[in-house]
C-alpha positions in Angstrom: 79.2 149.7 155.2 79.2 151.4 157.6 76.6 154.6 158.0 78.1 157.7 158.6 78.0 159.3 162.0 76.6 162.3 162.4 78.2 164.7 163.8 76.1 166.6 166.8 75.2 170.4 166.2 77.5 173.4 167.0 75.1 175.8 168.9 76.1 179.8 166.4 76.5 181.5 169.2 78.2 180.0 171.8 79.8 176.6 169.8 78.3 174.4 172.2 76.5 170.8 171.5 72.6 170.1 171.9 71.1 172.0 169.9 67.4 173.4 170.4 64.9 173.7 168.1 64.3 177.3 167.9 61.7 179.7 166.6 62.6 181.5 164.1 60.2 184.7 164.9 59.4 184.4 169.0 56.3 181.6 169.6 54.6 184.5 171.8 53.9 185.9 168.7 50.8 183.7 167.5 48.4 185.1 170.1 49.3 188.5 169.7 48.7 188.1 165.5 46.8 185.4 164.5 49.3 183.1 162.0 47.5 182.5 158.6 48.0 180.0 155.8 49.4 177.2 155.3 52.0 178.4 153.7 54.1 181.3 154.1 57.0 182.7 151.3 60.3 183.6 152.4 62.0 186.4 149.5 65.4 185.6 149.5 68.3 188.1 147.3 72.0 186.3 146.1 74.6 187.7 144.4 77.9 185.6 143.9 80.9 185.3 140.8 80.9 182.3 139.2 84.5 183.7 137.6 86.8 186.8 138.4 84.6 188.5 134.9 81.2 187.9 136.0 78.5 189.3 138.8 75.2 187.2 139.1 71.9 188.1 140.5 69.6 185.7 142.2 65.5 186.8 143.9 64.1 183.3 144.7 60.9 182.5 146.6 60.7 179.7 148.7 56.9 178.2 149.2 57.1 176.6 153.2 54.3 174.4 155.4 53.0 176.4 157.9 52.2 180.4 158.8 55.9 182.4 158.9 55.3 182.3 162.6 55.4 178.2 163.3 59.3 178.4 161.5 61.7 177.2 163.2 66.1 176.1 162.9 68.2 174.0 164.8 70.8 176.0 165.1 70.3 177.8 169.0 71.6 175.5 171.9 69.2 175.3 174.9 71.4 177.1 177.5 71.9 179.6 175.2 68.1 179.6 174.5 66.8 179.9 177.9 69.4 182.3 179.3 69.9 185.8 178.0 68.2 185.0 174.5 65.6 184.3 176.9 65.9 187.5 178.9 65.5 189.6 175.6 62.7 188.7 174.5 60.9 188.7 177.4 63.1 193.0 178.1 61.4 193.6 174.6 58.1 191.2 174.6 56.6 194.7 175.4 57.2 196.8 173.0 56.8 194.9 170.6 53.2 194.0 171.3 52.2 197.2 170.9 54.2 197.9 168.3 52.4 194.9 166.4 48.2 195.9 167.8 49.7 199.9 167.6 49.1 201.3 169.8 51.2 204.1 172.3 54.0 203.9 174.2 57.9 205.8 174.0 60.6 204.6 173.7 63.7 206.1 175.6 67.5 205.3 174.9 67.3 202.1 177.4 64.5 200.7 175.2 66.3 201.3 172.1 69.2 199.3 173.4 66.3 196.5 174.6 64.6 196.7 171.1 68.3 196.8 169.4 69.9 193.6 170.7 66.5 191.9 169.7 66.6 192.8 166.1 69.8 191.5 166.0 69.9 188.2 167.9 65.9 187.2 165.2 68.0 188.4 162.5 70.2 186.7 162.3 68.6 183.4 163.7 66.5 184.4 160.1 69.4 184.7 158.3 70.1 181.4 158.8 67.4 179.5 157.2 69.8 180.5 153.8 72.6 179.5 154.1 73.5 181.0 150.5 72.8 184.0 151.8 74.4 184.5 154.7 76.4 187.6 155.2 76.6 188.4 159.1 79.7 186.9 160.4 80.4 184.7 164.2 82.1 187.5 165.5 79.2 190.0 165.4 77.3 187.1 167.2 79.6 186.9 170.4 79.5 191.0 170.5 75.4 190.0 170.8 75.7 187.0 172.3 78.8 188.5 175.6 77.3 192.8 175.2 73.3 192.0 174.8 74.4 195.1 172.2 74.4 194.7 168.3 77.9 195.3 167.4 78.3 198.3 166.3 79.1 199.1 162.4 74.6 197.8 162.1 71.9 199.9 161.5 68.5 198.8 162.7 64.6 201.5 162.6 61.9 200.6 163.2 59.4 202.0 161.3 54.8 201.8 161.0 53.9 199.9 158.6 50.0 200.4 157.2 49.5 197.4 154.2 48.2 194.1 152.9 50.5 192.2 151.4 53.4 192.1 154.1 51.4 191.5 157.0 53.6 188.6 158.0 56.6 188.8 155.7 60.7 188.3 156.3 63.0 189.7 153.2 66.1 189.0 153.5 69.0 190.1 150.7 73.1 188.6 151.6 75.6 189.9 148.7 79.7 190.2 148.8 79.9 194.1 147.7 83.7 194.5 146.2 85.0 197.9 144.9 85.4 195.7 141.8 84.6 192.4 139.8 88.6 192.0 140.7 88.6 192.4 144.0 85.6 190.0 144.6 87.5 186.8 144.7 89.3 187.6 147.5 86.2 187.5 149.9 85.6 183.7 148.8 82.7 183.6 147.9 80.7 184.9 150.7 78.5 187.0 151.1 79.5 190.3 153.6 76.5 193.0 153.4 73.2 192.3 154.4 69.7 194.3 155.1 67.1 192.2 156.4 62.8 193.2 156.5 61.0 192.1 158.4 56.5 192.9 159.3 54.6 191.8 161.5 51.3 193.4 162.2 51.6 196.8 162.6 55.3 196.7 162.7 58.3 196.7 160.7 61.7 196.5 161.2 64.7 196.9 158.9 68.5 195.9 160.3 72.0 196.8 158.0 75.0 194.9 158.6 78.4 195.1 156.7 81.7 193.7 157.1 83.1 196.9 153.9 80.9 199.1 153.7 80.4 202.9 155.6 77.6 201.5 158.4 76.0 205.5 157.4 75.2 204.4 153.8 72.9 201.7 155.1 69.3 203.5 153.8 68.4 206.7 151.5 67.0 209.8 153.5 63.5 209.7 151.6 63.3 206.2 153.9 65.0 207.8 156.8 62.2 210.1 157.2 60.2 207.8 158.2 61.8 204.8 160.5 63.2 205.6 164.4 66.1 204.0 163.9 67.4 202.9 167.4 71.1 200.9 166.8 73.0 203.1 167.0 71.1 204.8 169.7 70.0 208.3 169.9 69.3 210.3 173.4 66.0 211.3 172.1 62.5 209.5 173.2 60.8 208.0 170.3 56.9 208.3 170.6 54.9 205.7 169.5 53.3 204.8 166.8 54.9 207.3 164.6 52.4 210.1 162.5 54.9 208.3 158.8 53.8 205.3 157.8 55.2 202.6 155.0 52.6 201.0 153.1 53.3 197.9 150.6 55.4 200.1 147.0 57.6 201.6 150.0 58.4 198.3 151.9 59.1 196.9 148.6 61.4 199.7 147.9 62.4 199.1 151.8 64.0 195.9 151.5 65.3 196.4 148.2 67.1 200.4 148.6 70.8 198.6 150.3 71.0 196.2 147.1 70.0 197.7 145.1 72.4 200.7 146.0 74.9 198.2 145.9 74.9 196.9 142.1 74.1 199.8 141.4 
């Protein structure tokens, strides 16, 4: 029997062939914060409806080889990787480095846009590590690639982390949100809402998106007061680092927040 020919991979952004290895987290972060450990842990939360009257919550913990910063995927072509994606990385790098190191700087509106675009790009790439919980539609990727801005329905925050357990972690929750169990089947079992939490050193990034939920329900006020919302862009200039910090328990609460409220 002839061996089945493997089809070439297509870029998740532009649809071209010629995909290359892309770091889930920027490779240059390794020079800012040393990579630690022979393995890393990825936390994932999934939801699905096996039958019209049954709702299942599936938390998952995956142990992966190598430090978290070494993780790579094959979903991006060389042209996107070395083109607009590289431009975003270079524009965001100075501010991200300062955040990771807890250094002082200001975040005016234009830098908020750059950080937001970088956050959306990183979230989209990282989500590919678990296809079952992917919730970001292809149209969102196209909007980001064409405009270098996140889609309007996204909400993105940055915060200052001070703790021990989340120094190099990523938590993704992909869920199917519906008004009722009876309505859920119309979405075909595909997640439509996601929340992603990244922590590197002292930098925390939190990004949410949904095709069905109002974007202004993405974060409770108690947490929002400790974070700088960079998307949608604010007219104010944020002084970094903020006075308020988030510890391990608060980051855990944050990473589970939208998920907890969606199933309440």
